[in-house]
Phi, psi and omega in degrees: 000130189293329186293337183293335181265359181284140177302325180298318178300314180298318181291322178294322178291319177298318178295320179299316178300316179296318182292327175297319177295317182294312184291333177298330183265001179288153172301150186307322183294339179254335185301318186263005175240277181297315181300312180293324178297318179297315178300313181299321180291325176295317176299321180297321177297318177296322178297316179297317179299322179296326181280350186299162178109171178070205184284347180266008189301313182301315180296317181291324178293320177295318177296318178302316179297315180295315180294326178294322177298318178295318177302316180297326177298319179296318179296316179300319179296319176302318180289319180295330177283355179056044181271351178228161182289162178296326178297313178295321179298320179295318178301314181296316182296322177300315180294318182296320178297316180297317179295317179300321178295318179294318178295320177300319177297319179298317181299323180289331187264355179250000000 
């Protein structure tokens, strides 16, 4: 499957691993709501990427971009609630910026 070798796939998986670590340490009241929602949305991004290619590519890349924007809102809320350390927040932001750049390149090229 072509998507497994894409840098975007690798970055989304790396972010997912980091988010599992982060959400595991959240207070119980956030772990099963906001934390689980963030994890699910990361999985959804990977699912969309898996479906990519063919004649639907433009539609899927646009959907990926829109879902990524929604995902970033959840992450921002997690940061605004100060539920994670500044170090973890920096790690997440580095990954999000890299993923956003890759999605932006895809949008320009399809």
